[in-house]
C-alpha positions, 0 to 999 in steps of 0.5 A: 523521499529517498532513504539512505536504511536499508528497504530491509530494515525498514520493514523489520524483515528478513532479507530471504522473507518471502513476497507474503511475508513483505506484505504483511509486514507493510501492511502492520506497519503502515495500518500503525502509521498511517496519518490517519491513525496519527493526525499531526505527528510529522515523524508518522507522516516520515515513517509511512513514507520511508514504508512505501519506499520499501514496500514498491521496491522490495513487492517487485521481483525486479527492484528487488533483485537489484536492490539486493544485488546493488543496494541502496545504489541500485537505481542508477547502478542497474541503468547502467549496466543495462546501458553498458551492455547496449554500448557493447563495453563492460560496466567497469571498462565504461565507468574508468573512462567517466572516472578520467574524463570528468572534472578536467581527468583528475580524477574525481567525478560527479553524483552517479546521477549525472555520470548516467545523463552523461552515457545516455546523451545523444541516445533516444529517448527512453520508450516506457517510464514507469512512475510510482502513486500512492492512493487511498483505499477509497480511491483504490475504490471509486478510481482517481486521478493524478498529475505526474510528471514524463520526460518534462511533460506533466500528464494528469492520468486516471488509475480506474477503479479496482486497483490494489497495492502492485498494480501496474496502469497501462498509460498511453499519451502521444506524444510520451513514452508508454508509461506504466502506474504503479499503484501502493494502497495505503492502509485503511485504518478502519477496513482490510482489504482481502483480495475483492473483499473487504472486512470491518469490525461492527461494535454491536451492544452486548443487550442487542447480541443477547435480544437480537435486534439491529447493528450499524454497518459502516460501508467505505463510501462513508454510508452505513446499512443495517444489519439484523442481529440474531438473538445469540451471537456470539462475540466475532461471528462474522455476515458476509454482505454481498457486493459490498466490498471493492469493485473488480478490477474487470468492471464484473462485480464487487467482492463482499463485505466481512462485518464481524461483531464485535460484542460491546461490554457495559463499562458501569452497572446502574444497581439496577443492571448490577441486580440484573445480572446477579439474577442472571447468575444465579439462573445459570446452570440451572 
């Protein structure tokens, strides 16, 4: 899809926003509109696609610079400017010539895509191509494959484990331009990625945090891990589980899983439970 809305407006940020602010705005909004969080909501799915499109442009320094200069037509304008420079003529001169030569010289012209298609007619095919791909956090952990189209060909490409939003994956294929995949990793409704580490909240009954015991920690793979909870554990305490996070792209190991305790209080007390809590309150302050 291609949105006509201002990308900064889509992410709700100022045009002078830092890269960190761009990432933070995207993560916050994408998490709220993720299809997994809004099953069956077509409007949320469209909003999520719009957020991905805006983030892919504004998170890359070169594409953001072109967007800031040309606005919605930045892709065509940037290609056109480079082509005009390579041909040794100013962009304004070329554009005037194209305008008078299109549609029988009546001053009308087709889409920018048509104009730039004419410009490249007879020239060498580009030696590099970029394709934006979006994958889930689970796919970022295990690796993924995608079918992409390049120069009229469909290629099956492999995305290695450990990639993150903004990662670029170089793909070399016979008789095809050098391909670079620009990766976006969709936010997960439960796990938060922090570099190679993952963070997750773990619901633990009040009795367990007070008296001690075990709690089940979810893993990104879908499995669960038993975690020992010491007696007197405070709400919000974080346990670091070594090597249970994301794989490192260099293949040298894994990050950690940061499991934060979220104490769950009983909503409805029985008479016996209420009596026990009353006795506990009476002993406080002694």
